[in-house]
N, C-alpha and C positions, 0 to 999 in steps of 0.2 A: 504494500500500500504506500502510495506517495504521500508526502507531507506538503502542507500549504507553505509556499515560499513567500515570506513577507519582505524580503530584501529587494531593492530595485533591480529589475531584470530587463528593462527596455533601454535602448541606446538614446532615444529622443523623447524623454517624458514630457517636456514642454510642448513639443510638436504634437504628440498624441493628445495632450490636454487641449491644445488649440483646435484639433480636429473634433474633439468631443463638443466643444463650445459651438463651433460652426455647424455641427450636425443638427443643433437645435434652432439655428437661425430661421426665423420666419414661421416657426411652428407654434400652434397654441398648446396649452397644457396637455390636452388629450393626445395630440399628435406627438408631442415630445415624449410622453410616457410610452407610447407605442413604439417609437423608434428606439428608446432606451431598452425596453423589454426585448425587442428583436436582437439588439446587440448583445444583451446579456445571454439570451438563449444560444446565439452563435458562439459566444465565448465558452459557455458551459459545454457545448458540444465539442469544441476544440480541446478543452481540458480533458474531457472524457473519463474522469475519475470521480465517482460519486462522493467518495470520502473527502477529496480535496474541495469539491464544490460545496459540500456541507460545512466544511471548516471555514471556507471563504464567506459563506452566508453568516455563520456565527461571528466571524471577525468583523464583518460589515456592521453587525448589530452591536458590536462591542462586547461580545460574550466569548469566553474561552471554552466553555463546555455547553452542551445542549441543556 
């Protein structure tokens, strides 16, 4: 089983952040939520490890354990 990596792992975090901001340009709240959820589902599929995804969800909520 893999572990959640909380260390920086992308080479251009500022560029990625900028893309996330631009992704929401011109969208209302509902459209913004839809595009965010689509991105989340794509990234979950890319991760492909249920345990890592669950750990990431807990970390996003500020929890260490379920």
